[in-house]
C-alpha positions as CSV (number, residue, x, y, z in Angstrom):
1,M,-11.3,-73.8,-92.5
2,K,-13.1,-73.1,-88.9
3,L,-11.3,-70.2,-87.5
4,M,-12.3,-69.7,-83.6
5,R,-11.1,-66.7,-81.0
6,H,-10.3,-68.3,-77.8
7,G,-9.2,-67.4,-74.1
8,P,-11.6,-65.3,-71.4
9,A,-13.6,-62.4,-72.5
10,G,-11.9,-59.0,-73.6
11,Q,-8.3,-61.1,-74.0
12,E,-9.2,-63.8,-76.8
13,M,-6.5,-65.0,-79.3
14,P,-7.2,-66.5,-82.9
15,G,-7.2,-70.0,-83.6
16,L,-8.6,-72.3,-86.0
17,I,-10.0,-76.1,-85.3
18,D,-8.2,-78.9,-86.9
19,A,-9.8,-81.9,-88.8
20,A,-9.8,-84.1,-86.0
21,G,-12.1,-81.2,-83.7
22,R,-9.1,-80.1,-82.0
23,P,-8.6,-76.6,-81.3
24,R,-5.3,-74.8,-82.1
25,D,-3.7,-72.1,-81.5
26,L,-3.1,-69.1,-84.1
27,S,-1.7,-66.3,-81.9
28,E,1.6,-67.0,-84.1
29,V,0.6,-66.0,-86.8
30,V,-1.3,-63.8,-87.1
31,A,-2.6,-60.6,-84.6
32,D,-6.5,-61.9,-84.4
33,I,-9.3,-62.5,-86.9
34,D,-10.7,-59.7,-87.4
35,A,-11.3,-57.5,-90.7
36,S,-7.3,-57.6,-92.0
37,C,-7.2,-61.3,-91.3
38,L,-10.5,-61.7,-93.2
39,A,-8.8,-60.7,-96.6
40,Q,-8.2,-63.5,-99.8
41,D,-4.8,-63.7,-99.8
42,R,-4.5,-63.9,-95.6
43,L,-7.1,-66.8,-95.6
44,E,-5.0,-68.3,-98.7
45,H,-2.0,-67.9,-96.3
46,L,-4.1,-70.0,-93.4
47,R,-5.0,-72.5,-95.8
48,G,-1.4,-73.4,-96.5
49,L,-0.6,-73.9,-92.9
50,D,0.0,-77.3,-91.6
51,P,-2.5,-77.7,-88.6
52,E,-0.3,-80.4,-87.3
53,L,2.3,-77.4,-85.9
54,L,0.3,-75.6,-84.4
55,P,-0.1,-76.0,-80.8
56,V,-3.2,-77.5,-79.5
57,L,-5.2,-76.0,-76.9
58,D,-7.1,-77.7,-74.0
59,P,-10.8,-79.3,-75.4
60,A,-12.5,-77.2,-73.1
61,V,-11.1,-73.6,-73.8
62,R,-13.5,-70.9,-73.7
63,L,-14.7,-69.6,-77.1
64,G,-15.3,-66.2,-77.7
65,P,-17.1,-64.7,-80.7
66,P,-15.1,-66.1,-83.7
67,V,-14.6,-62.2,-85.1
68,T,-13.5,-59.3,-83.8
69,G,-13.9,-55.5,-84.6
70,V,-17.0,-55.7,-86.3
71,G,-18.2,-52.4,-87.6
72,K,-21.6,-53.1,-88.1
73,I,-24.1,-56.0,-87.9
74,V,-26.9,-55.6,-90.4
75,C,-30.2,-57.9,-89.9
76,I,-33.0,-59.1,-92.6
77,G,-35.8,-59.3,-90.9
78,L,-38.6,-62.0,-92.1
79,N,-36.7,-63.6,-94.8
80,Y,-38.3,-66.9,-93.9
81,T,-42.4,-67.2,-95.4
82,D,-43.7,-69.1,-92.6
83,H,-41.9,-66.5,-90.2
84,A,-43.8,-63.8,-91.7
85,R,-47.2,-65.5,-91.1
86,E,-46.5,-66.7,-87.3
87,A,-45.5,-62.7,-86.6
88,G,-49.0,-61.7,-88.5
89,M,-47.0,-59.5,-90.8
90,P,-47.1,-59.4,-94.6
91,I,-44.2,-61.4,-97.1
92,P,-41.9,-58.3,-97.9
93,D,-41.6,-57.3,-101.6
94,E,-37.8,-56.0,-100.9
95,P,-35.7,-57.2,-97.7
96,I,-36.7,-55.6,-94.3
97,V,-33.2,-54.2,-93.0
98,F,-32.2,-52.9,-89.7
99,L,-29.3,-53.2,-87.3
100,K,-28.1,-54.6,-84.3
101,S,-24.8,-52.6,-81.7
102,P,-22.0,-54.3,-82.1
103,T,-22.4,-54.2,-78.4
104,S,-24.1,-56.7,-78.6
105,I,-22.1,-59.6,-79.6
106,S,-21.1,-62.5,-77.3
107,G,-19.9,-66.1,-77.7
108,P,-21.1,-69.3,-78.3
109,T,-21.5,-70.6,-74.8
110,D,-21.7,-66.8,-73.1
111,P,-24.8,-66.3,-70.2
112,V,-27.5,-64.4,-71.8
113,L,-28.4,-61.3,-69.9
114,Y,-32.0,-61.1,-69.5
115,P,-32.6,-57.2,-69.0
116,P,-34.1,-56.0,-65.4
117,D,-36.8,-54.2,-67.2
118,A,-37.3,-56.5,-70.0
119,R,-40.9,-59.0,-70.7
120,K,-40.6,-60.7,-73.7
121,L,-37.1,-62.2,-74.1
122,D,-37.0,-64.1,-77.3
123,W,-34.6,-66.2,-79.3
124,E,-34.0,-66.7,-82.9
125,V,-31.6,-69.1,-85.0
126,E,-30.2,-67.4,-87.8
127,L,-27.6,-67.9,-90.5
128,A,-25.2,-65.4,-90.7
129,F,-22.4,-64.3,-93.0
130,V,-18.9,-62.1,-92.4
131,I,-18.0,-60.0,-95.7
132,G,-14.4,-60.3,-96.4
133,R,-14.1,-57.2,-99.4
134,Q,-15.5,-54.0,-99.6
135,A,-18.9,-54.5,-101.6
136,R,-20.2,-51.2,-103.2
137,R,-23.2,-51.4,-105.3
138,V,-22.3,-54.9,-106.9
139,A,-23.9,-57.2,-109.1
140,V,-26.1,-60.3,-107.5
141,D,-23.7,-62.3,-109.8
142,D,-20.8,-61.0,-107.4
143,G,-22.2,-61.2,-104.2
144,L,-20.9,-64.4,-103.0
145,A,-17.3,-63.7,-103.3
146,C,-17.7,-60.6,-100.7
147,V,-18.7,-63.1,-98.6
148,A,-15.2,-64.8,-96.3
149,G,-17.6,-67.1,-94.2
150,Y,-20.4,-68.1,-92.1
151,M,-21.6,-68.8,-88.7
152,A,-24.4,-69.6,-86.5
153,L,-25.9,-66.7,-85.3
154,N,-28.5,-66.1,-82.3
155,D,-30.9,-62.8,-83.0
156,I,-31.7,-62.2,-79.2
157,S,-34.6,-60.4,-78.9
158,E,-36.8,-58.3,-76.5
159,R,-40.5,-58.3,-78.0
160,G,-41.5,-55.4,-76.0
161,F,-38.3,-53.4,-76.5
162,Q,-38.6,-54.1,-80.3
163,L,-42.7,-53.5,-81.3
164,E,-44.3,-52.1,-78.5
165,Q,-42.4,-49.0,-77.3
166,G,-42.1,-47.2,-80.7
167,G,-39.2,-46.0,-82.8
168,Q,-37.0,-48.8,-84.6
169,W,-36.4,-52.9,-84.1
170,V,-32.7,-52.0,-82.9
171,K,-33.7,-51.4,-79.5
172,G,-35.7,-54.9,-78.5
173,K,-32.0,-56.6,-80.9
174,S,-29.2,-54.8,-79.4
175,C,-28.7,-55.4,-75.6
176,D,-25.4,-57.1,-74.3
177,S,-25.5,-60.5,-74.9
178,F,-28.0,-59.8,-77.5
179,C,-26.0,-61.1,-80.3
180,P,-24.3,-64.4,-79.6
181,I,-22.0,-65.9,-82.4
182,G,-19.8,-69.0,-83.1
183,P,-18.7,-71.4,-82.4
184,W,-16.7,-71.1,-85.4
185,L,-16.5,-69.0,-88.5
186,V,-16.6,-71.1,-92.0
187,T,-14.7,-69.9,-94.8
188,A,-16.6,-69.6,-98.2
189,D,-14.6,-72.3,-99.6
190,E,-16.1,-75.0,-97.2
191,V,-19.8,-74.1,-97.3
192,P,-20.5,-74.7,-100.9
193,A,-24.3,-74.3,-100.5
194,P,-25.1,-71.9,-98.0
195,D,-28.8,-71.6,-99.3
196,A,-29.1,-75.0,-98.0
197,L,-28.4,-75.8,-94.7
198,D,-30.7,-76.9,-91.9
199,L,-30.8,-75.0,-88.5
200,W,-32.3,-75.3,-85.5
201,L,-33.0,-74.6,-81.8
202,E,-33.8,-76.3,-78.7
203,V,-35.1,-74.3,-75.4
204,N,-34.4,-76.5,-72.4
205,G,-34.6,-79.7,-74.8
206,Q,-37.8,-78.9,-76.3
207,R,-37.2,-78.0,-80.3
208,Y,-39.1,-75.6,-81.5
209,Q,-37.0,-74.2,-84.5
210,Q,-36.6,-76.2,-87.4
211,G,-35.8,-74.9,-90.8
212,N,-33.6,-74.8,-94.1
213,T,-31.9,-71.7,-95.6
214,G,-33.4,-72.8,-99.1
215,T,-36.7,-71.6,-98.0
216,M,-35.3,-68.2,-97.6
217,I,-37.2,-65.4,-99.5
218,F,-33.8,-63.5,-100.6
219,D,-30.9,-65.6,-101.1
220,I,-27.4,-64.4,-99.9
221,A,-26.0,-62.9,-103.2
222,F,-28.9,-60.9,-103.7
223,L,-28.5,-59.5,-99.8
224,V,-25.1,-58.6,-100.4
225,S,-26.1,-57.1,-104.0
226,Y,-29.3,-55.3,-102.5
227,L,-27.4,-53.9,-99.0
228,S,-24.6,-52.6,-100.9
229,R,-27.2,-50.3,-102.6
230,F,-27.7,-48.7,-99.8
231,M,-24.6,-48.5,-97.3
232,T,-21.0,-49.8,-98.2
233,L,-20.1,-53.1,-96.5
234,L,-16.6,-53.6,-95.2
235,P,-14.7,-56.6,-93.9
236,G,-15.6,-57.6,-91.1
237,D,-19.3,-56.3,-91.0
238,I,-21.7,-59.3,-89.8
239,V,-24.7,-59.7,-92.0
240,T,-27.7,-61.8,-90.5
241,T,-29.9,-63.7,-92.7
242,G,-33.6,-63.7,-91.1
243,T,-35.2,-66.9,-88.8
244,P,-37.3,-70.0,-89.7
245,P,-40.7,-70.3,-87.7
246,G,-40.9,-71.3,-84.3
247,V,-39.9,-68.5,-82.1
248,G,-41.9,-67.5,-78.6
249,M,-43.9,-64.6,-79.5
250,G,-45.6,-66.9,-83.0
251,I,-46.7,-69.9,-80.2
252,K,-50.4,-70.2,-80.6
253,P,-52.0,-69.9,-78.5
254,D,-49.7,-68.6,-75.8
255,P,-46.2,-67.3,-76.8
256,V,-43.3,-68.7,-74.7
257,F,-40.8,-66.7,-73.4
258,L,-37.3,-67.1,-72.2
259,Q,-37.2,-67.1,-68.6
260,V,-34.0,-66.8,-66.3
261,G,-32.2,-70.3,-65.6
262,D,-33.4,-71.5,-69.5
263,Q,-31.2,-73.6,-71.8
264,I,-30.9,-72.4,-75.1
265,R,-29.1,-75.0,-77.8
266,L,-29.1,-74.3,-81.4
267,G,-26.9,-75.2,-84.6
268,V,-26.5,-74.6,-88.5
269,E,-25.6,-77.6,-90.4
270,G,-21.9,-77.8,-90.9
271,L,-21.2,-73.9,-88.8
272,G,-21.4,-75.6,-84.8
273,E,-24.2,-75.4,-81.8
274,Q,-24.5,-73.0,-79.4
275,R,-25.1,-73.6,-75.7
276,L,-26.1,-71.0,-73.6
277,R,-28.1,-70.4,-70.7
278,V,-30.2,-66.9,-69.7
279,V,-29.3,-65.2,-66.3
280,A,-30.2,-62.1,-64.8
281,D,-28.2,-59.0,-65.8
282,E,-27.0,-57.9,-61.9
283,R,-24.6,-55.6,-63.4
284,G,-24.8,-51.7,-62.1
285,G,-24.3,-48.5,-64.1
286,G,-21.5,-47.0,-65.6
């Protein structure tokens, strides 16, 4: 299934995409696409529905983040050998783990907000997965069974905040709108080979990133097991698996960073596309 959430920001309702690509409403069936909806029995119930009996939505309806109530976003850094090399960093022996704030989540066509003091705004297309059942010290062989589904994620990063102001990477990863997800959450049964998916990203029509999850250093089953040694993963948690080469800061001889007005387009094979525009964040405090 391709699960999604539709409607104005902050007022999204649950839905799905049918076999013909039409958005349909699920609000009479489930309250939302959240942790309770991701339980295996609830997903089986949704699979048993006849999509033709669900209300059809306007094709132009806004799609919001496809999952809500996210407790944490766990990120894996430098998980592609070529990306580690372009960043000038050693290939890790163990996963590099950091967090993004859940308040950074936005939808697949929402604006990317350029902070007033930003200088080095960058892009990172990634495969992300959503946890469907509690995972605590699980074996590698049981890792994939903990995954409810997969989606595209753009790990927007402000490299100055991340690398030049001391402390942890989380500062450069957590501003509002720095985590566009979706357009859909594709359930795990429809993604039989998550470690062999093409992913790509363009800025203003120029292709910068092109990769395949088959070149990840640490695969998904291992990541679930590894992370569950150090923290309990809960239903609704997002884990994002790293980015292939082609990020702005790695371009030689001169890095390329996002500017207000830039258009970003990205996708992961079978998981849909995002279309994003960078706009100035002119919001006040409070």
